[in-house]
N, C-alpha and C positions, 0 to 999 in steps of 0.2 A: 720588173727592173727598175721602173720609176720609183718605186716604193723603197727599195733598197738605196737608190741614190738620194732620196729625200732623207731617209734615216741616217746615212752617212753625213750628209750636209748639216742636219741638225746636231749631230754628235760633235763634228768639228766646230760648228758655231758655238756650242755650249762649252766645249773645251777651251776655245780661245777667249771666251768671256771669263772662264773660271781662272785661268792663268794669271791675269793681272791682280785679280782679287787675292789669290794666294800669295803673291808676292808681296803685296802691301801688307797683309796680316803678319807676314814673318818679320818685316822690318818694324812694324808697329809693336810686335811682341819683344823684340830686343830692345827698343826704347822704353817700353813699359816695365820690363825687367830691370833695366838701369835705374829708371826712376823709383821702382820699388826698393831696390838695394839702397839707393841714396836716402830715401824717406827712413828706412830701417836704420841706418847709420845715424841719421840725424836724431831719431828717437832714442837710441842708445845713449848718444852723447848728452841729450837732454835729461835721461834718466840718471846718469853718472853725476851730472851737475847737480841735480836734485838731492841724491843721495849725499853727496859732499855737503851740501848746504845743511841737510839734516843732521849729519855727524857733528858739524861745526856748532849748530845750535844746541845739540844735546851736550856736547862738551862744555859749552859756556854755561848751561843751565847747571851742570854737575859742579863746575868750579864756583859758581856763585852760591850753590847750596853748601858747599864746603866752607866757603868764606864766611858765611852768615850762620854757620853752625855754632852751637854753644859748646861743643867739644873742643878740647885743647888741639892746637896745631901741631902737626909733627915736625920734629927738628932732628934731621939726619946729619 
């Protein structure tokens, strides 16, 4: 009987210690998921900005190459 009582007490003690840890992990997971989404959104924004700058530079290089070309300019 004493052993059964000790096993039950240890089980309750283990469960009581485990409950706060699980609660903290859930809250932390939500905050981490939010920060992951925020970081991903920030990275996408940076990639879009980089792509826009690349297109702008490429268009500028093309215009300059057309300007300095020896071929006659088009007139429409």
